[in-house]
C-alpha atoms as a printed R data frame, in Angstrom:
    type eleno elety resid chain resno       x       y       z
1   ATOM     1    CA   MET     A     1   7.653  34.519  72.047
2   ATOM     2    CA   SER     A     2   7.416  30.923  72.862
3   ATOM     3    CA   ASP     A     3   8.386  28.152  70.481
4   ATOM     4    CA   LYS     A     4   4.791  26.883  70.297
5   ATOM     5    CA   LYS     A     5   3.420  30.226  69.120
6   ATOM     6    CA   MET     A     6   6.240  30.600  66.628
7   ATOM     7    CA   TRP     A     7   5.624  27.103  65.292
8   ATOM     8    CA   LYS     A     8   1.866  27.794  64.880
9   ATOM     9    CA   LYS     A     9   2.568  30.970  62.888
10  ATOM    10    CA   TRP     A    10   5.010  29.163  60.597
11  ATOM    11    CA   ARG     A    11   2.594  26.323  60.208
12  ATOM    12    CA   LYS     A    12  -0.194  28.704  59.141
13  ATOM    13    CA   PHE     A    13   2.190  30.450  56.748
14  ATOM    14    CA   VAL     A    14   3.309  27.156  55.196
15  ATOM    15    CA   LEU     A    15  -0.299  25.952  54.892
16  ATOM    16    CA   LEU     A    16  -1.306  29.224  53.238
17  ATOM    17    CA   LEU     A    17   1.443  28.673  50.641
18  ATOM    18    CA   ILE     A    18   0.871  24.949  50.032
19  ATOM    19    CA   VAL     A    19  -2.938  24.909  49.717
20  ATOM    20    CA   PRO     A    20  -3.105  27.282  46.684
21  ATOM    21    CA   LEU     A    21  -0.232  25.433  45.031
22  ATOM    22    CA   LEU     A    22  -1.993  22.103  45.463
23  ATOM    23    CA   GLY     A    23  -5.219  23.607  44.176
24  ATOM    24    CA   ALA     A    24  -3.442  24.771  41.043
25  ATOM    25    CA   CYS     A    25  -2.248  21.216  40.389
26  ATOM    26    CA   THR     A    26  -5.740  19.734  40.400
27  ATOM    27    CA   HIS     A    27  -7.588  19.389  37.196
28  ATOM    28    CA   TYR     A    28 -11.191  20.024  36.347
29  ATOM    29    CA   LEU     A    29 -13.273  16.983  35.364
30  ATOM    30    CA   PRO     A    30 -16.304  17.586  33.163
31  ATOM    31    CA   PRO     A    31 -19.704  16.521  34.445
32  ATOM    32    CA   PRO     A    32 -20.542  12.856  33.773
33  ATOM    33    CA   ASP     A    33 -23.122  13.608  31.060
34  ATOM    34    CA   SER     A    34 -20.535  15.434  28.906
35  ATOM    35    CA   ILE     A    35 -18.120  12.481  28.762
36  ATOM    36    CA   SER     A    36 -18.318  11.002  25.285
37  ATOM    37    CA   PRO     A    37 -19.112   7.304  24.896
38  ATOM    38    CA   GLY     A    38 -16.092   5.066  24.903
39  ATOM    39    CA   HIS     A    39 -14.348   7.053  27.639
40  ATOM    40    CA   GLU     A    40 -13.809   5.393  30.972
41  ATOM    41    CA   LYS     A    41 -16.385   5.779  33.684
42  ATOM    42    CA   GLY     A    42 -15.078   4.267  36.826
43  ATOM    43    CA   VAL     A    43 -13.842   0.724  36.326
44  ATOM    44    CA   LEU     A    44 -16.175  -0.253  33.469
45  ATOM    45    CA   ARG     A    45 -16.195   1.280  30.002
46  ATOM    46    CA   GLU     A    46 -19.421   2.452  28.503
47  ATOM    47    CA   THR     A    47 -20.233   0.718  25.223
48  ATOM    48    CA   PRO     A    48 -19.892   2.989  22.200
49  ATOM    49    CA   SER     A    49 -23.076   4.074  20.487
50  ATOM    50    CA   ASP     A    50 -24.082   2.780  17.070
51  ATOM    51    CA   ALA     A    51 -23.391   6.185  15.512
52  ATOM    52    CA   ASP     A    52 -19.907   6.271  17.064
53  ATOM    53    CA   LEU     A    53 -19.116   2.812  15.694
54  ATOM    54    CA   PHE     A    54 -20.470   3.765  12.270
55  ATOM    55    CA   HIS     A    55 -18.388   6.956  12.176
56  ATOM    56    CA   GLU     A    56 -15.336   5.034  13.367
57  ATOM    57    CA   GLY     A    57 -15.741   2.504  10.549
58  ATOM    58    CA   MET     A    58 -16.268   5.249   7.987
59  ATOM    59    CA   SER     A    59 -13.140   7.050   9.184
60  ATOM    60    CA   TYR     A    60 -11.112   3.879   8.506
61  ATOM    61    CA   LEU     A    61 -12.394   3.785   4.925
62  ATOM    62    CA   GLY     A    62 -10.199   6.784   4.162
63  ATOM    63    CA   GLY     A    63 -10.943   9.957   2.345
64  ATOM    64    CA   SER     A    64  -9.357  13.393   2.208
65  ATOM    65    CA   GLY     A    65  -5.881  11.967   1.645
66  ATOM    66    CA   ASN     A    66  -6.032   9.155   4.200
67  ATOM    67    CA   ASN     A    67  -5.370   5.581   3.161
68  ATOM    68    CA   ALA     A    68  -8.177   3.109   3.727
69  ATOM    69    CA   ASP     A    69  -7.758   0.414   6.373
70  ATOM    70    CA   TYR     A    70 -10.432  -2.089   5.386
71  ATOM    71    CA   GLU     A    71  -9.675  -4.522   8.205
72  ATOM    72    CA   LYS     A    72 -10.264  -1.932  10.938
73  ATOM    73    CA   ALA     A    73 -13.331  -0.586   9.145
74  ATOM    74    CA   ARG     A    74 -14.807  -4.077   8.855
75  ATOM    75    CA   ALA     A    75 -14.079  -4.753  12.543
76  ATOM    76    CA   ALA     A    76 -15.875  -1.543  13.566
77  ATOM    77    CA   PHE     A    77 -18.855  -2.407  11.361
78  ATOM    78    CA   ASP     A    78 -18.955  -5.964  12.749
79  ATOM    79    CA   ARG     A    79 -19.014  -4.575  16.303
80  ATOM    80    CA   LEU     A    80 -21.879  -2.254  15.349
81  ATOM    81    CA   VAL     A    81 -23.945  -5.145  13.960
82  ATOM    82    CA   LYS     A    82 -23.234  -7.346  17.003
83  ATOM    83    CA   MET     A    83 -23.622  -4.693  19.712
84  ATOM    84    CA   HIS     A    84 -26.570  -2.820  18.188
85  ATOM    85    CA   PRO     A    85 -28.705  -5.265  16.176
86  ATOM    86    CA   GLU     A    86 -31.638  -2.818  16.095
87  ATOM    87    CA   SER     A    87 -29.543   0.160  14.919
88  ATOM    88    CA   ARG     A    88 -30.730   2.378  12.112
89  ATOM    89    CA   TRP     A    89 -27.200   2.009  10.669
90  ATOM    90    CA   LYS     A    90 -27.402  -1.803  10.563
91  ATOM    91    CA   HIS     A    91 -28.498  -2.225   6.929
92  ATOM    92    CA   LEU     A    92 -26.013   0.308   5.592
93  ATOM    93    CA   THR     A    93 -23.288  -1.277   7.697
94  ATOM    94    CA   GLU     A    94 -24.100  -4.740   6.318
95  ATOM    95    CA   VAL     A    95 -23.860  -3.348   2.790
96  ATOM    96    CA   LEU     A    96 -20.482  -1.792   3.595
97  ATOM    97    CA   ILE     A    97 -19.264  -5.115   5.030
98  ATOM    98    CA   ARG     A    98 -20.264  -6.873   1.788
99  ATOM    99    CA   VAL     A    99 -18.493  -4.186  -0.247
100 ATOM   100    CA   ILE     A   100 -15.332  -4.598   1.842
101 ATOM   101    CA   ASP     A   101 -15.529  -8.368   1.357
102 ATOM   102    CA   ASP     A   102 -15.925  -7.816  -2.403
103 ATOM   103    CA   VAL     A   103 -12.863  -5.549  -2.383
104 ATOM   104    CA   TYR     A   104 -10.859  -8.333  -0.736
105 ATOM   105    CA   ALA     A   105 -12.210 -10.885  -3.206
106 ATOM   106    CA   CYS     A   106 -11.274  -8.650  -6.149
107 ATOM   107    CA   ARG     A   107  -7.823  -8.119  -4.708
108 ATOM   108    CA   GLY     A   108  -7.406 -11.877  -4.426
109 ATOM   109    CA   ARG     A   109  -8.479 -12.400  -8.029
110 ATOM   110    CA   SER     A   110  -6.282  -9.582  -9.268
111 ATOM   111    CA   ASP     A   111  -3.351 -11.033  -7.341
112 ATOM   112    CA   THR     A   112  -3.812 -14.428  -9.007
113 ATOM   113    CA   GLY     A   113  -4.291 -12.704 -12.359
114 ATOM   114    CA   MET     A   114  -1.191 -10.657 -11.712
115 ATOM   115    CA   ASP     A   115   0.778 -13.801 -10.899
116 ATOM   116    CA   ARG     A   116  -0.388 -15.399 -14.138
117 ATOM   117    CA   LEU     A   117   0.554 -12.286 -16.102
118 ATOM   118    CA   LEU     A   118   3.988 -12.201 -14.479
119 ATOM   119    CA   ARG     A   119   4.581 -15.870 -15.379
120 ATOM   120    CA   GLU     A   120   3.485 -15.234 -18.962
121 ATOM   121    CA   ASN     A   121   5.731 -12.187 -19.116
122 ATOM   122    CA   GLU     A   122   8.728 -14.220 -17.946
123 ATOM   123    CA   GLN     A   123   7.965 -16.931 -20.525
124 ATOM   124    CA   LEU     A   124   7.729 -14.304 -23.270
125 ATOM   125    CA   LYS     A   125  11.066 -12.841 -22.183
126 ATOM   126    CA   LYS     A   126  12.678 -16.290 -22.395
127 ATOM   127    CA   ASN     A   127  11.163 -16.892 -25.832
128 ATOM   128    CA   ASN     A   128  12.347 -13.464 -26.939
129 ATOM   129    CA   ARG     A   129  15.922 -14.237 -25.791
130 ATOM   130    CA   VAL     A   130  15.924 -17.561 -27.688
131 ATOM   131    CA   LEU     A   131  14.609 -15.899 -30.860
132 ATOM   132    CA   LEU     A   132  17.143 -13.093 -30.544
133 ATOM   133    CA   GLU     A   133  19.986 -15.628 -30.257
134 ATOM   134    CA   LYS     A   134  18.690 -17.451 -33.350
135 ATOM   135    CA   LEU     A   135  18.422 -14.163 -35.233
136 ATOM   136    CA   ASN     A   136  21.979 -13.193 -34.298
137 ATOM   137    CA   SER     A   137  23.394 -16.568 -35.401
138 ATOM   138    CA   GLU     A   138  21.456 -16.501 -38.693
139 ATOM   139    CA   THR     A   139  22.565 -12.907 -39.317
140 ATOM   140    CA   ALA     A   140  26.188 -13.902 -38.783
141 ATOM   141    CA   LYS     A   141  25.781 -16.832 -41.224
142 ATOM   142    CA   LEU     A   142  24.164 -14.567 -43.834
143 ATOM   143    CA   ILE     A   143  26.967 -12.011 -43.510
144 ATOM   144    CA   GLN     A   144  29.535 -14.750 -44.066
145 ATOM   145    CA   GLU     A   145  27.591 -16.074 -47.052
146 ATOM   146    CA   ASN     A   146  27.264 -12.558 -48.480
147 ATOM   147    CA   ASP     A   147  31.029 -11.994 -48.157
148 ATOM   148    CA   LYS     A   148  31.674 -15.307 -49.934
149 ATOM   149    CA   LEU     A   149  29.275 -14.346 -52.737
150 ATOM   150    CA   LYS     A   150  31.022 -10.994 -53.166
151 ATOM   151    CA   LYS     A   151  34.345 -12.781 -53.507
152 ATOM   152    CA   ASP     A   152  32.841 -15.203 -56.028
153 ATOM   153    CA   ILE     A   153  31.456 -12.284 -58.079
154 ATOM   154    CA   GLU     A   154  34.862 -10.614 -58.088
155 ATOM   155    CA   LEU     A   155  36.444 -13.891 -59.185
156 ATOM   156    CA   LEU     A   156  33.875 -14.251 -61.976
157 ATOM   157    CA   LYS     A   157  34.553 -10.701 -63.152
158 ATOM   158    CA   SER     A   158  38.279 -11.334 -63.246
159 ATOM   159    CA   LEU     A   159  37.690 -14.587 -65.138
160 ATOM   160    CA   GLU     A   160  35.483 -12.757 -67.640
161 ATOM   161    CA   VAL     A   161  38.180 -10.157 -68.182
162 ATOM   162    CA   GLN     A   162  40.710 -12.901 -68.788
163 ATOM   163    CA   LEU     A   163  38.379 -14.614 -71.238
164 ATOM   164    CA   GLU     A   164  37.961 -11.415 -73.205
165 ATOM   165    CA   LYS     A   165  41.733 -11.004 -73.362
166 ATOM   166    CA   ARG     A   166  42.106 -14.542 -74.698
167 ATOM   167    CA   ASP     A   167  39.428 -13.984 -77.285
168 ATOM   168    CA   LYS     A   168  41.207 -10.850 -78.485
169 ATOM   169    CA   MET     A   169  44.465 -12.691 -78.667
170 ATOM   170    CA   LEU     A   170  42.972 -15.521 -80.642
171 ATOM   171    CA   ARG     A   171  41.435 -13.356 -83.277
């Protein structure tokens, strides 16, 4: 057999092995109509639908154990209002934006209220410490005074006993 014939057979054999392997590495792309909005189509991205933006915003509001991210929710709702001004979700979205703004306003007020309460609490603690120190010093003074009075009473009793003895002696 000549080298050319041998080379052609090997080439066919190698091609028969490589083509199925390359085919197995390719991946199936769904038809264009089944690609959900927001996925890339070519170079440009398709704008998300109003329902997708509404659901995205609602998912950021939390629920079922998730923490709410009001900033992301508000951003999604803002995009919905700007991108789809005629959407059926527009009015509900505007209400949700106002509610989110109210939540932030309440948080701001509660933070200032909390700061005021913390300052008052610290002032009360200081006042309590001062009063406790006064109480302790007055208690110590009263204990000393009480001890002195007890000694005076004992002295008076001993003097009374002595007086009685003198009276007996004088009689």
